[in-house]
N, C-alpha and C positions, 0 to 999 in steps of 0.2 A: 371472808377468809383472809387470813393475814399474809403477807407477801413475805416470802423467804429471803431473810437478810443474814448473811454469813459474816458476822464481825470477826475480824482477824486480830491476832495477838499482838501483831506489830505495833509499837508506839514510838512516836517521835516527841522527845522533851527538850526544853531548854538546855544548853550547855555553856556556862558562863566562862569556860575555859577560852573559848574562841573570841579573839580580839581584833581589832583594828586600830591603826592610829589615826588621830584626828589633830588637826592644828590647835593648839592650846590658846583660845582667844581669851585676852583678859578684858574685854569689853571696851577697848580703846583707851584705857587709862594710860595716858603717854607717860605721866610722872613715874607711874609703878613700873612701866616697861623699860624707861631710861635706867631706872635704878638696878633692874636685872642686868642690863647690857653693861652698864659700868662696872658692875662686880665681875662679870665675865671678862671683860676688857682688861681689867687690874690683876687677873689671876697671872701668876708665872706660867710659862709655857710648859714645865715639867708637871704642875699641877692640873694643867688642861689636860694633858696627857693620861694622868693617872684617873683623873674623874671619868674620861671617856672610857678607859678601859673598863671601869666598873659598870658603866651603861652597857656596853658590849656584851659583858658576862651575863647581864640580867636579862636583856631584851632581844639580842641578836637572834637567840634560837626561838623567838616568838614572832618574827616578822621577816619576809623576803626582803633582802637588800635594804637593811636598816639606814645605811649611809645616804642612800638615795633618798630615803624619806626626810631624814634630817636636814638634807640640803634644800629639800624643795620647802620645807617649813622656814628656813632660814630666809630663802627667797622671797616668800610671801610676806614675812615680817618686814623685810627691807623695802619692798614694794608698797606696803601699805602706810609705813612710817620712815619718814627721812631723818635717820639719825646720824647720816655721814659715815656710815660703815658699807665699804665695797669688801666683797670677797677677795678681790686680788691685794687688798692691803693688809689682810690679817692671814694668819695660818689656816691651812685646810682644818686641822683638828680644832681650832677657836670656831670656825664658821659650823663644824658640825656640832660643838657644844652649845652654841646659842640655838640651833635648831632643836636639840634636845630638850632646852628649857621651854621651848614653846611646841612641844608635842606632847600628847596624852595617849593613853590607849582607852579604848571603849570597848565593853562588852555588848556586842549587838544584839544576842540572843539569850541574855541573861534572864529574861523574865518571862517570854512566850514564845512559842513555835508552832504557829497555828494557820488557819484559813488556806488550806492547799489546794492547788491545782494540779492537774496532770494532762501531758500531750505524749503522743508518739515522737521520740527522739529523732534527730536528722539522720544519725547513723544506726542502720539496722544491720550491719554486718556481723559475721560470726555468730550467728544465732541458730539454734536448733528450730526443728519444726514445731510450729505452734508457739513460739516465743516471740516477744515483742519487747524492744528496749524502751524505756519512758524516761522522761524528766518531770520530777515533781517540783513546784514552786512553793515556797511558805512566806507567810509574813513573819519575820523575827522582830522580838521586841526587847530592847535594852533599857539601859538609864534612861530616867526621864520620858519613858513612854515613847521613844522615837522608834518608828518602824522601818525596816529594811526587807528586801526581796533577797531571799537565799534559795539554792537549789540542791537537790539530790538526783542521782540517776540510778535506776533499777531495771530489773528484768522480770516480766511476768511470764511464768512457763505455761506448758500446755494445759495444766490443771489449774490455772490462775492463782498459783502461788507466788507471792512477792518477794523479791530478794534485792537488796540494794548492794551496789557494787563494792562500796567499802565504807568504812567508818568516816565520819566527817572530819575532814583535816583540821588541824588547829593552825596550821600556816594558811592565812587568809589572804587573798589578793585584791587589792584596790585597783579600780581600772584607771586607765588614761584618760582624761577627759578633752574631748574636743568641743570647743565651743562653735556651734553652727553659725555661719557668719554671712549667710544670703537668705533673705526673706522675701516672701511674697507679699507687697503692699496690700493688696485687695483682703487677704486673710488676716494681716497684721491690724488694720484699721478695723476690720469687723470685730476682731477679739477686743479692741479698746471699747467698742460700743457694748459688748456684753459686759465688759468690766465696769460700765457705767462712767467712763472716762467723760467729762464735760465736752459739749459739742465744740465750743472754742478751742480747747485744747486739741481735740481729735482732729479738726480742721487744719489747725496750725500745722501738724506733722503729716497729713494728706497732701497739703500743698507743697511740701518741701522735699518729701522723700519719692526718690526714683522707684520705678518698678522693674525688676526687683531692686532692693537695695542691701547695703552691707552693713555690718554692725558698727563700723566706724562712721559712717554718715549718719546713723541714728544717734550716736553719742554727740555728735558736732551739732544736731539739731536739739539736742536736750540741753547742751550748754547754752545755746542761743535763746532757748525758750526761757530758761531761768533767768535771763537777763533781759527779758521783754517787760517793759513797764505796763503793757496793757492786761496782763495775767494777775489776777487777784492773788493774795496770800494763799488762800484755798487751793487755787489752780496749780501754784508752785509747789505745794506740798504733794499734790497729786502726781505730778510730772515724774519723779522717780520711779513710780510703780510701772511706767512705761519700759524703763530699763530692766526691771525684773522680769516682765513679760519676754523681752528678748532673750533674757539668759536662760528662759525656760525651754529654749530649743538648744539641744545639745547631743553629743554622740560619746558612748564610752566604748574602751576597747581592753580586754582582758588579755593576758599572755597566753600563748598557745600551749604552753607547758604546764598549765594548771588544770587541775581537777575540778569538775564542774561544782563540787562542794566547796571549793575555795573561792569561789566567785560571788560577791556580795554587792548588790546595787544598793548602795547607802544614799541617804539624801544629798543632793548636790546643790540645786539652785534654791534661791530664796523661797519659792512658792512651795517647796516641799521640805523647809528645814526642820518640821516637827514630824515628818514621816512620808514614807511612800507605803500606801495601803491597799491589801486585798487585790493583788493583781490576778486578773481573769485571763490566763493563756488559753490561745486557741491555735491550733495548726490550720492555717487559711490556705486553700488551694483556689489559686485564680483560674479563669476561663482557659487560659493557655497552658495550665497544669503547673506554674510556677508555685513554689511552696513558700509562704512567709509565715513566721510565727509572730503574732500580734499578742499584746495584753494590754487592756485598759486597767488603769491603777488611779487610785486617789490621791493626789498630792495634797499635803496638809501643812500649812506655816504657822499654826497656833490660833489663827482666826477665821480662816476660810478654806474652802476646799476647792481643787481644781483637777477635773479629770485629765489625764494624760495617756498618750498612746505610745506605747513601747514596741518597738519594730526590730526583728532579728533574723537571720537566716541560719546561724550557726551557734548561737549562744556565747560567742565570744565578742561578737560586735553588735552593739545596740543603738538605735536612734531613738531619741525621745522629743517629742513634740506635743503641744496642747491639743485638745479637741474644741472645735469651733461650733457654736450654736447654744441658744438658751436652753434648749431641751436637754442637753448632755451635761449641765453644770449641776451634777448631783453624784451621788455615789451608786454604785452597782451597774455600770455600763459594761454590757457584754455583747461582743461581735460574734455573727453568725460565721461558720467555718468556710462559706463559700458564697457567691453572689446569687441573689435570687432574682430571676429575670434580669438579669444584668446590672442590678443593683446591689450595693453592700447594704447590709441590714445589722441593727443593733437593737437590745434590749435595754430599757432604761427604767428609772423609777423617779420621775421628776418631783412628785408631790410626797415621796417617802413612805407611800403605803399601797400603791398599786403599781402594776407592770404595764409597760408601754412598749411600743416598737417604733422605730424609724427607718426609713430607706434613704439613700443617697447615692450619688454618683461619685463621690468623693470621700475616702474614708476618713478624713480630718473635717469635714463639713457636714452638719446635720440640721434639719429644719423641721418639716411637718411630723406630728406624732400621732400615733393611735394607741388607744388604750385597749388592753387585750385582757386584763383580769384585775379583779378588785377581791377583797378579803369576803370569803363565802362561809368557811366553815369556823367552829368555835376555836381550834387551835392556830387560826391564822387572823383572828379578827382584829388584832392590832396592826398588823401589816402583812403584806405579801411582797416577796422580791425574787429575782433571778439568783440562782447560784452558779453562775457561771455561762459559758456558751451552750446554745442547744447543740444536740447530738443528731445526726441524720440517721433514721431507720426507714424500713420500707413503708411503716405505717404512719410516719409523720416525724416532725421535729421533736425530740424529747427534751422536755425541759425541766431540769431539777431546781426546785423553789424552796424558798425559807418562808416560814410562817411564824409570826410572833402571836402567842395567846396569853391566857391568864398567868399570873405571876411572872411575867416577862420570859416565858419559856420558848426557847427557838426549837422548832422542829423542821425536818425536810420533807419536802412533798416532791410530787411529780405531775407534769402536764404534757400533753401531746398537742402540738400545733399542726395545722395543714402544710404540707410540703410546698405547694403552690403559692399558697397565700397564707403565711404564718400569722395573719391577723386574726384567723378564725381558730377557734380552740376546739379541738376534737373531744377532749375528756380531761377530767384532773382526778386526782385521788381524792377520796372523801376523808380518809384517815391519813395520818402522817406516815410516810416512808420510813423515817427514822426518828425517834423522839430520845431525848438524853435518858441512859439508864443510870443506875446508882454511880457506876464507874465514871460516866462521862458528865456527869452534872456538877462535878466538883471541880473548881478552878478559879482563875482571875475574875470570870464573870459567869457564875453559878447558872445552870438548866440552859446550856448553849450548846447545839451541834450546828455546824456550819461547814460549807464548801464553796471553793471558786471554780471548781470545773471537774468533770469525769470524763471517761471513755468507755467505749464497749470493746470487749475482747474475747474471744471464744465463747460467745453466746451470753456473756455476762457483763452486767454494769460494773465497772471498776470505779469504786466511790472513795476517794480520800476525803477525810472530814476531821474537823477540829472538835476538840472536847472543852467546853467552857473556856474559850480563848486563852489556854495555857499549853495544850499538847494536841498531837494529831494521830490517827489511826487510818484504818482503811476497812472497808467493807465490799462484800461482792454479792450482786443480786441477779438471778436469773433473768434474762432481758424478756423472753417470751411471756413469762409469768407477770412481769411488770406492766410490759404493754397491754396483756390481756385484762388486766385489772383496770387500767386507765380507760380503756375502750368501753369496757362493761359499765363504769361508773357515768 
């Protein structure tokens, strides 16, 4: 008997009007950059003012505090290249104009708006009986297929109808970035080992860094290491990647007068310059009752992937750190919403086609791994994986899965894991819970439905999911009917 799936009419599609500013990088072409600067420096002051007025007329309505952005990009240019230009030696308007020539707009969701996850929002005030406020994250894709994390806030009412607070704001806020400057030596050296940094290079830094150490000390060690005659050319080419690892620890903060739809987590560090992908958010309740929102996402630099842990309590301030351990160096890592017998637990897919589970005393460090599922039914013969964090029910941990079958069709399934020992599978659906219909199979990647997280409200599973890597929608499913079908299987 088929499970009742109530597909909602609501649809989220990409919006090319939403843009952020980026530093316009000319690839280090010093001669070209100098030519641009010479032209700007030779402009009469009145022409500088007129040019700026045109820029303000066209762009100030599209960005918060445009002048601040232009100054920031001027400072980055003069920091990276020494052309002898100091802000105090030129007019403020000329400083802004230089910044404008090294600024570009980026439409961060022009191509796709997909792979959603959903969590209960921190603020539940002012709601009617039976209502819940939620935050939904999406993977937004723009020019060059670069991915960002974006958000929407909505309310699910007593009848499980979903409404969103407002339209997406065209004014988009870029966060202030705070580079983390204190590091655990043991974690850092272990990560270098996972990255297969040669022993002699790794030992060099292990011997010279204190515990903990600051970013400045690491920079000093890198400079000294590059001057060491004992290192081969290969080793010296590897050493800069150590700096990239250090830069993958950072914090970001958004202004408190922003709507959540205005906050965009765009790639910042080298390890994620080609995208931050498929964030699996979870509302984590610690043993002492403290609530922290975690998300594991995939950082991609164009060559390799690196799982990252994002942490927040309020969706204004976020901490970003790497995950450590060979068995989490893959896509599809999802954290359980609470500890199990005093330990953190995550799901992972180390070989790309089976589901595994790990336990740890430290949310950043992962070791031993246990297989819990492999492809079993025709619709998942190619691979099976998790679709976000498991959801606690009286019958067990409800895990939404994805399976890939013939014609590379992605379907959603469901599995039930034992509450006390989630290594044990109680049951799983023999047939897909959701498979792409005619509307859902059309998009950037045909024949795909996918999600990064769901929740239960008013006795139904609230399931946001993407349609063929292009847009997103929602479905609701009676939870007793779903669990009964899984147990029966």
